Each structure stands twice: as structure tokens, then as C-alpha cells.
C-alpha positions as CSV (number, residue, x, y, z in Angstrom):
1,M,19.3,-6.4,-32.9
2,R,18.0,-9.6,-34.5
3,V,19.4,-11.9,-31.8
4,K,18.2,-9.7,-29.0
5,K,14.7,-9.5,-30.3
6,T,14.3,-13.2,-30.7
7,I,15.8,-13.9,-27.3
8,A,13.3,-11.8,-25.6
9,A,10.4,-14.2,-26.0
10,S,12.2,-17.0,-24.1
11,T,14.1,-15.1,-21.4
12,V,12.3,-11.9,-20.5
13,V,9.7,-14.1,-18.7
14,L,10.6,-17.4,-17.2
15,M,7.1,-18.6,-16.4
16,G,7.0,-22.0,-14.7
17,A,10.8,-22.3,-14.4
18,L,10.3,-23.6,-10.8
19,A,6.9,-25.1,-11.4
20,L,9.2,-27.8,-12.2
21,A,8.5,-27.4,-8.6
22,A,9.7,-24.0,-11.7
23,C,29.8,-10.6,-36.0
24,G,32.9,-12.6,-36.7
25,G,33.8,-15.5,-34.5
26,S,36.8,-15.9,-32.2
27,D,39.5,-18.2,-33.3
28,S,40.2,-19.6,-29.9
29,G,38.9,-21.3,-26.7
30,S,41.8,-22.6,-24.8
31,G,40.9,-26.3,-24.7
32,S,43.2,-28.7,-26.4
33,D,43.4,-32.3,-27.6
34,S,46.8,-34.1,-27.6
35,A,47.9,-36.9,-29.8
36,D,47.3,-39.4,-27.0
37,G,43.7,-38.4,-26.6
38,A,44.2,-36.2,-23.5
39,V,41.9,-33.2,-23.2
40,E,42.5,-30.0,-21.2
41,L,39.7,-27.6,-20.5
42,T,39.9,-24.2,-18.7
43,F,37.0,-23.3,-16.4
44,W,36.1,-19.9,-14.9
45,H,33.6,-19.6,-12.0
46,N,32.8,-16.9,-9.5
47,S,33.3,-18.7,-6.2
48,T,36.5,-17.4,-4.7
49,T,36.3,-18.7,-1.2
50,G,34.6,-21.2,1.2
51,D,32.1,-23.9,0.4
52,G,31.4,-22.6,-3.2
53,K,35.0,-22.8,-4.2
54,A,35.3,-26.2,-2.5
55,Y,32.2,-27.5,-4.3
56,W,33.6,-26.7,-7.8
57,E,37.0,-28.3,-6.9
58,K,35.2,-31.5,-5.7
59,T,32.8,-31.6,-8.7
60,V,35.7,-31.1,-11.2
61,A,37.7,-33.9,-9.4
62,A,34.7,-36.2,-9.7
63,F,34.4,-35.5,-13.4
64,E,38.1,-36.1,-13.9
65,D,37.9,-39.4,-12.1
66,A,35.0,-40.5,-14.4
67,N,36.9,-39.2,-17.5
68,P,40.6,-40.0,-17.0
69,N,41.5,-38.4,-20.3
70,V,40.2,-35.0,-19.2
71,T,41.9,-32.3,-17.1
72,I,40.1,-29.1,-16.1
73,K,42.1,-26.1,-15.0
74,I,40.0,-24.0,-12.6
75,Q,40.2,-20.2,-12.2
76,S,37.9,-18.5,-9.7
77,V,37.0,-14.9,-10.5
78,Q,35.4,-12.4,-8.1
79,N,31.7,-12.1,-9.1
80,E,31.8,-8.3,-9.7
81,D,34.8,-8.8,-12.0
82,M,33.5,-11.7,-14.0
83,D,31.6,-9.9,-16.8
84,G,34.4,-7.5,-17.6
85,K,37.1,-10.1,-17.4
86,L,35.2,-12.5,-19.6
87,Q,34.5,-9.8,-22.2
88,T,38.2,-8.9,-22.4
89,A,39.2,-12.6,-22.8
90,L,36.6,-13.1,-25.5
91,N,37.8,-10.0,-27.4
92,S,41.4,-11.0,-27.1
93,G,40.9,-14.6,-28.3
94,D,42.0,-16.1,-25.1
95,A,38.7,-17.1,-23.6
96,P,38.1,-20.0,-21.2
97,D,36.4,-23.2,-22.5
98,I,33.8,-23.1,-19.7
99,F,32.5,-19.8,-18.5
100,M,29.7,-18.3,-16.5
101,A,26.5,-17.5,-18.4
102,R,23.7,-15.4,-17.1
103,G,21.4,-15.7,-20.2
104,G,19.5,-12.8,-21.7
105,G,21.1,-10.2,-23.9
106,K,24.5,-10.8,-22.4
107,L,24.6,-14.4,-23.7
108,A,23.0,-13.3,-27.0
109,D,25.9,-10.9,-27.6
110,I,28.4,-13.8,-27.2
111,V,26.3,-16.0,-29.5
112,E,26.1,-13.3,-32.1
113,A,29.8,-13.0,-32.1
114,G,30.1,-16.8,-32.8
115,Q,31.8,-17.5,-29.4
116,A,29.4,-19.9,-27.7
117,M,28.9,-23.6,-28.5
118,D,25.5,-24.7,-29.7
119,L,24.5,-27.2,-27.1
120,T,21.0,-28.0,-28.4
121,D,21.8,-31.5,-29.4
122,L,24.3,-32.1,-26.6
123,V,21.9,-31.6,-23.6
124,S,21.2,-35.0,-22.3
125,D,17.6,-36.3,-22.0
126,E,18.0,-36.5,-18.2
127,V,19.0,-32.9,-18.0
128,R,16.1,-31.8,-20.2
129,E,13.8,-33.6,-17.8
130,V,15.1,-32.1,-14.6
131,A,15.9,-28.6,-15.9
132,G,12.6,-28.0,-17.8
133,G,11.9,-24.4,-18.3
134,T,15.2,-23.1,-16.8
135,L,16.9,-24.1,-20.1
136,D,14.9,-21.4,-21.8
137,A,17.1,-18.8,-20.0
138,F,19.9,-19.9,-22.3
139,A,17.9,-20.1,-25.5
140,V,18.9,-17.8,-28.5
141,D,17.0,-18.2,-31.8
142,G,15.5,-21.4,-30.5
143,K,18.9,-23.0,-29.7
144,I,20.4,-23.8,-26.3
145,Y,23.8,-22.2,-25.4
146,G,24.1,-22.9,-21.7
147,M,23.0,-25.2,-18.8
148,P,21.8,-23.9,-15.5
149,T,23.1,-24.3,-12.0
150,A,20.6,-22.3,-9.9
151,V,17.4,-20.3,-10.0
152,L,17.8,-17.0,-8.3
153,P,14.6,-14.9,-7.8
154,G,15.1,-11.7,-5.9
155,G,13.4,-10.0,-2.9
156,I,14.2,-8.3,0.4
157,W,16.3,-10.3,3.0
158,Y,16.0,-9.1,6.5
159,S,17.1,-9.7,10.1
160,K,14.1,-11.0,12.2
161,D,15.9,-10.0,15.4
162,L,16.4,-6.4,14.2
163,F,12.8,-6.1,13.1
164,A,11.7,-7.3,16.5
165,Q,14.0,-4.8,18.2
166,A,12.4,-2.0,16.2
167,G,8.9,-3.3,16.9
168,I,8.1,-4.4,13.4
169,T,5.7,-7.3,13.6
170,E,4.7,-7.8,10.0
171,T,6.9,-7.8,6.8
172,P,6.0,-4.8,4.5
173,T,3.6,-5.5,1.6
174,T,3.4,-1.9,0.3
175,M,5.9,0.9,-0.1
176,A,4.1,2.9,2.6
177,E,4.6,-0.1,5.0
178,L,8.3,-0.3,3.9
179,E,8.8,3.4,4.6
180,D,7.2,2.9,8.0
181,A,9.6,0.0,8.8
182,V,12.5,2.3,7.8
183,A,11.3,4.9,10.2
184,K,11.0,2.4,13.1
185,L,14.4,1.0,12.4
186,K,16.0,4.4,12.4
187,A,14.2,5.2,15.7
188,A,15.7,2.0,17.2
189,G,19.2,3.1,16.1
190,V,19.4,0.5,13.3
191,Q,20.6,1.2,9.7
192,P,17.5,0.2,7.7
193,I,18.8,-1.1,4.4
194,A,22.2,-2.1,3.3
195,L,23.1,-1.1,-0.3
196,G,26.4,-1.9,-2.2
197,A,26.1,0.9,-4.7
198,K,29.8,1.0,-5.4
199,D,29.2,-2.1,-7.6
200,A,26.3,-0.3,-9.4
201,W,24.1,-3.3,-10.0
202,P,22.8,-3.6,-6.4
203,A,21.6,0.0,-6.6
204,A,20.1,-0.7,-10.0
205,H,18.2,-3.7,-8.7
206,W,16.0,-1.3,-6.8
207,Y,15.1,0.4,-10.0
208,Y,14.4,-2.9,-11.7
209,F,11.9,-3.8,-9.0
210,F,10.2,-0.4,-9.0
211,A,9.8,-0.9,-12.8
212,L,8.4,-4.4,-12.2
213,R,5.7,-2.9,-10.0
214,A,5.1,0.2,-12.2
215,C,5.1,-1.4,-15.7
216,S,2.8,-4.1,-17.0
217,Q,4.2,-7.4,-18.2
218,E,3.4,-6.4,-21.8
219,S,5.4,-3.2,-21.4
220,I,8.4,-4.9,-20.0
221,N,8.4,-7.5,-22.8
222,D,7.9,-5.0,-25.5
223,S,10.6,-2.6,-24.2
224,A,13.2,-5.4,-23.9
225,A,12.3,-6.8,-27.4
226,E,12.3,-3.4,-29.2
227,M,14.7,-1.4,-27.0
228,N,11.9,1.2,-26.6
229,F,11.5,2.9,-23.3
230,D,8.7,5.4,-24.2
231,D,6.2,4.0,-21.8
232,P,5.7,6.5,-19.0
233,C,6.1,3.6,-16.5
234,W,9.9,3.7,-16.8
235,L,9.9,7.3,-15.7
236,E,7.4,6.6,-13.0
237,A,9.7,3.8,-11.7
238,G,12.6,6.2,-11.5
239,Q,10.5,8.8,-9.7
240,A,9.2,6.3,-7.2
241,Y,12.8,5.3,-6.5
242,A,13.9,8.9,-6.1
243,D,11.1,9.6,-3.7
244,F,12.1,6.5,-1.6
245,A,15.7,7.5,-1.6
246,K,14.7,10.9,-0.1
247,I,13.8,9.3,3.2
248,E,17.5,8.1,3.4
249,P,16.8,4.4,3.9
250,F,20.3,3.2,3.0
251,N,23.4,2.6,5.1
252,N,25.9,5.3,5.8
253,G,28.4,5.5,2.9
254,F,26.3,3.3,0.6
255,L,27.8,4.9,-2.5
256,T,31.2,3.5,-1.6
257,T,30.0,0.2,-0.1
258,T,30.6,-3.0,-2.1
259,A,28.0,-5.7,-2.4
260,Q,29.7,-9.0,-1.3
261,Q,33.3,-8.4,-0.3
262,G,33.9,-8.6,3.4
263,A,32.1,-7.6,6.6
264,G,31.8,-4.0,5.4
265,S,29.9,-4.9,2.3
266,S,26.1,-4.7,2.1
267,A,25.8,-8.4,2.6
268,G,28.3,-8.2,5.5
269,L,26.3,-5.4,7.1
270,L,23.2,-7.7,7.2
271,A,25.3,-10.7,8.2
272,N,26.7,-8.8,11.2
273,H,23.4,-7.1,12.2
274,E,24.7,-3.7,11.2
275,A,21.8,-3.2,8.9
276,A,18.3,-4.8,8.8
277,M,17.5,-5.4,5.1
278,E,19.1,-5.9,1.7
279,L,17.5,-6.3,-1.7
280,M,19.2,-9.2,-3.4
281,G,18.8,-12.5,-5.3
282,A,18.5,-16.0,-3.9
283,W,22.3,-16.4,-3.7
284,N,22.3,-14.1,-0.7
285,P,21.9,-16.7,2.1
286,G,25.1,-18.3,1.0
287,V,27.0,-15.0,0.7
288,I,25.8,-13.9,4.1
289,A,26.7,-17.2,5.7
290,G,30.3,-16.6,4.6
291,L,30.4,-13.2,6.3
292,T,28.8,-13.9,9.7
293,P,31.2,-14.0,12.7
294,D,31.1,-17.8,12.9
295,A,30.9,-18.3,9.1
296,K,27.5,-20.1,9.5
297,P,24.1,-19.2,8.0
298,L,22.4,-16.2,9.7
299,A,20.0,-17.8,12.1
300,D,17.4,-15.0,12.0
301,L,17.5,-14.4,8.3
302,G,14.1,-13.9,6.7
303,W,12.8,-12.9,3.3
304,F,9.8,-11.1,1.8
305,P,8.8,-10.0,-1.8
306,F,9.3,-6.5,-3.0
307,P,6.4,-4.4,-2.0
308,A,3.6,-3.1,-4.2
309,I,3.6,0.6,-5.2
310,D,0.5,2.8,-5.5
311,G,-1.0,3.0,-9.0
312,G,1.5,0.6,-10.5
313,E,0.4,-1.5,-13.5
314,G,2.6,-4.4,-12.6
315,D,1.2,-7.5,-10.9
316,P,2.1,-7.3,-7.2
317,T,3.0,-11.0,-7.2
318,A,5.4,-10.7,-10.2
319,M,9.1,-11.5,-9.4
320,M,12.4,-10.8,-11.0
321,G,15.6,-12.8,-10.9
322,G,17.9,-14.9,-12.9
323,V,19.1,-18.3,-13.8
324,D,22.9,-18.8,-13.3
325,G,24.7,-21.3,-15.4
326,Y,27.6,-22.1,-17.7
327,A,28.3,-22.1,-21.4
328,C,31.1,-23.6,-23.6
329,H,33.3,-21.6,-26.0
330,A,32.5,-22.4,-29.6
331,D,35.9,-23.9,-30.1
332,A,36.0,-25.9,-26.9
333,P,36.3,-29.7,-27.1
334,K,33.1,-31.8,-26.9
335,E,34.0,-32.8,-23.4
336,C,33.0,-29.3,-22.3
337,A,29.3,-30.2,-22.9
338,D,29.9,-33.5,-21.0
339,F,31.0,-31.5,-18.0
340,L,27.9,-29.3,-18.1
341,N,25.7,-32.4,-18.2
342,F,27.7,-33.9,-15.4
343,Y,27.1,-31.1,-12.9
344,M,23.4,-31.2,-13.6
345,G,23.2,-34.7,-12.0
346,Q,21.1,-34.9,-8.9
347,E,24.1,-35.6,-6.6
348,H,26.0,-32.5,-7.8
349,Q,22.9,-30.3,-7.9
350,E,22.1,-31.2,-4.3
351,G,25.7,-30.4,-3.5
352,Y,25.4,-27.1,-5.2
353,A,22.3,-26.2,-3.2
354,E,24.0,-27.0,0.0
355,A,27.3,-25.3,-0.8
356,F,25.8,-22.1,-2.1
357,V,22.7,-22.1,0.2
358,T,20.5,-21.5,-2.8
359,I,17.8,-23.0,-5.1
360,P,19.2,-25.6,-7.5
361,A,18.1,-25.7,-11.2
362,S,17.2,-29.4,-11.0
363,K,13.7,-30.2,-9.7
364,D,15.0,-33.5,-8.4
365,A,17.4,-31.6,-6.1
366,Q,15.0,-29.2,-4.5
367,A,14.6,-31.3,-1.4
368,A,18.1,-30.0,-0.5
369,V,16.6,-26.6,0.0
370,T,16.2,-26.6,3.8
371,D,16.8,-22.9,4.6
372,P,13.5,-21.4,5.8
373,A,14.0,-18.1,4.0
374,L,14.7,-19.9,0.7
375,Q,11.6,-22.0,1.2
376,D,9.7,-18.8,1.4
377,V,11.3,-17.7,-1.9
378,L,10.2,-21.0,-3.5
379,T,6.6,-20.5,-2.3
380,S,6.4,-17.0,-3.7
381,Y,8.1,-18.0,-6.9
382,N,5.6,-20.8,-7.6
383,E,2.7,-18.4,-6.9
384,A,4.1,-15.5,-9.0
385,A,2.0,-14.3,-12.0
386,Y,5.3,-14.2,-14.0
387,V,9.0,-13.9,-13.4
388,S,11.1,-11.4,-15.3
389,V,14.9,-11.7,-15.8
390,W,17.1,-9.0,-14.4
391,L,16.8,-6.0,-16.6
392,D,20.6,-5.5,-17.2
393,T,20.8,-9.2,-18.2
394,V,18.0,-9.1,-20.8
395,L,19.1,-5.7,-22.2
396,G,22.6,-6.9,-22.8
397,Q,25.9,-5.6,-21.4
398,N,26.1,-2.1,-23.0
399,V,22.5,-1.0,-22.4
400,G,22.4,-2.8,-19.0
401,N,25.6,-1.1,-17.8
402,A,24.2,2.3,-19.0
403,L,21.1,1.7,-16.9
404,N,23.0,0.7,-13.9
405,A,25.3,3.7,-14.1
406,G,22.3,6.0,-14.6
407,V,20.7,4.8,-11.4
408,V,23.9,5.4,-9.4
409,E,24.2,8.9,-10.8
410,M,20.6,9.6,-9.6
411,L,21.4,8.4,-6.1
412,A,24.6,10.4,-6.1
413,G,22.7,13.6,-7.0
414,S,24.1,14.0,-10.5
415,G,21.0,12.7,-12.2
416,D,17.3,12.1,-11.8
417,A,14.5,9.9,-13.0
418,D,14.5,11.6,-16.5
419,S,18.2,11.1,-16.9
420,I,17.9,7.3,-16.2
421,V,15.5,6.9,-19.1
422,A,17.5,9.3,-21.3
423,T,20.7,7.3,-20.6
424,V,19.1,4.0,-21.5
425,K,17.6,5.4,-24.7
426,A,21.0,6.8,-25.8
427,A,22.7,3.4,-25.1
428,A,19.9,1.5,-26.9
429,A,20.2,3.8,-30.0
430,K,23.8,2.7,-30.4
431,E,23.0,-1.0,-30.5
């Protein structure tokens, strides 16, 4: 618990991250040094196709050209499989040298196990300048254990064409207005909201945002730090979600729908105008672009913040999201840190923003954000009262997974708002 409590102060709330604009250790890491000075690193990332996969291949090749003694072996892992596959590799002593890090309690668990490299003195001055507050997402006990690639606040992505077809002229700002939009879309023969509940976390994201609106900032901070969920707002969030689910806003078969894999996924339904909305982070434009019929960005894609709820104690401008990045295994060669500094260069951050159609972590690269919907995200992010990290991230893998599973059980009819809170409390008690 010590690590998780001290991480909460720096990662539960990432204020100003874009006002830049914004138990025993493992004995391995697979990197190696040979007698002739050659270094080999292994690198796991979550871009399995398209421009994202090509970006990492190009960036790795550029680093190898600049560092002829280094070879990086790349392995791309499906995003939904990354956390589990990485945990298995860490437990087995066969972890990659460079691996995806989402900050929060998940990273704190890896640090506590002695499996992440302390990068505090290895972050270059240039990176500290351009990354600013986003580095705080990878801070544990005041030390830095990762470097960012992108800032990913969440909200509701929607098809402007389908909204117009349904006669919706303004984006919803309250739950009552969102429910009205759902009714209009149904009347127009359009599935209102795509939800990839098979992957659990997309369904749980709805609960996170209901909690963000129902709970005060203080309650969210205290609950994450102390693993205490006695504040009634956590139950109120679940009940508000249950009430919303009763109007059947989600796509047919949402419990067996995946989030990002193919045209039938929730992102694919929005990409192909089979559904009008999806709640997701700022990586979504890039995912959607890879699933449209012409494999290009969705021309009518728009975005709006999660609506306010009646009687909620949360600030209606508050946002929730994450900071994606990468960490080095504790036993990786020092060249691992060199690679993290390298991809934070302006050229590579601009390339990241363009390849993934997202918001780069470097303030110097934000001019590369040209997508209108992402520009709306930036505006709301900079005006937000505060920004909370995804709840499953800050709570850590065990408690976070329990929360996600509890939400899906409620949607499937085998649980309710009370059981979500009970499930989380039971998981927290085991930490």
C-alpha cells in the first residue's frame, strides 16, 4: 500500500499537463551487451497494424542509425492483451526491456516489485522542458519510471452526419439531453451508442465518468489514496449508470462486442456509421481511421465532453484520461533510456501525433494536431477544472480489473450498483 498511497498525489490528478499547452525484483530483462559493445533491446508496443506500427518501425530504425551499436527487436501486441501478457512476462522473468506504461497503480505495482528502471536522472533536460507535467503520470515516490508519448483525455465521439439525420442540432451537455439524443437516434433507425463491453474496460469507462460527475475531486483523491469507497457518491454513480442503461442506449450485442478489433467492434461501428456515438479516449480518431471503408479519418467525426448529472458533486468541466508512455525494465541496458529520450524529440513526437491521430505529450509538437475533433479535446482539456487518471489505472491492476468486471456484471443483469462497490471494496481489502 505504501507505493500506491504516495503515487496518488501525482497521478490521480494531472492538472496543467496540457497547459504545457497541458516485493523481490526480477532477475531479468532481456537486453544484452556483447563483448564487442553491441547492445540488443526488446520492445513491446500496442500498434499491430497501419500507420502506428509503421511509425514505431521507422522510429526504431532512426534510433539504430544514430546508435549503430544498438539493435531493437520489436514485438507488437494487441492493446487488449498488453497488460495481461506483460504481467505474465514480468512474473516469469522474461520481460521486454522497453514496455508500455500507463502510470498510476499499475506502474506502481511494477516499481514495487523492483522491475522498472529509475529514470529520474536519465530524463534529458530537453524532455523535461517539453513534457512538463505529463512526466508526473510516471512518478512513484517522487522518482520517474517512464516517459510519455501521448496525452489521452476521454469524452464522447460522435458522427455529425448521424446526429443531423436524427435532427440533433446541439451536442448534449446534461444526461437529460443525452437521453433525448438517444431517443431521437432510435427514432431515426440509428444505434445510438457503440460499446465494446466484451473487453470490459470500455463499459467501465462509463462508470468512471459517472463517478467523475457524482464525486468531488477530494473524494476521488481520497478514495484512490486510501482504497476507501464509503462515500455515497460511488453508489450514486453506479445507480446513475444503471438508470441510463435501462433506456437501452447501446448497440445490439454490446456485451459480446470488442472495442477496437475490426468493423464489428465499437470503434468500427462508429467508423462505418452503424452507431452514432462512442465514449473513448483521445486515441479514438486514429483507431477509427483504420476501420473506415477507405482507411482514412472519419470526415464527420466530432467530440463533446461527458455530460453533467443532476445533483453531482463533481465539477462539470472535470475530465478523465491517461498519459500513455513507455518504461524500461530494471535490468535493461542504459541505451533503453536513450531510446525513450529519442522518441520524445520534436520530429518523432510530431510523427506520433500524425500516425496515431492523437495529442502528443510534447508541447513543441502540438501544432501537428490538425484534426478538428482533437482540437476540441485540447480546448476542453485546457479549460478543465482538473483531470483525473482512468480509475482502473490509478487503482492498480487487481482492484481496477475487479471494478471493470463488476460494471460488466451489472450491465449483464447479474449485478447492480451495490455489487460494483462491494466488488471494489473486496478487491481493495486484499491489497
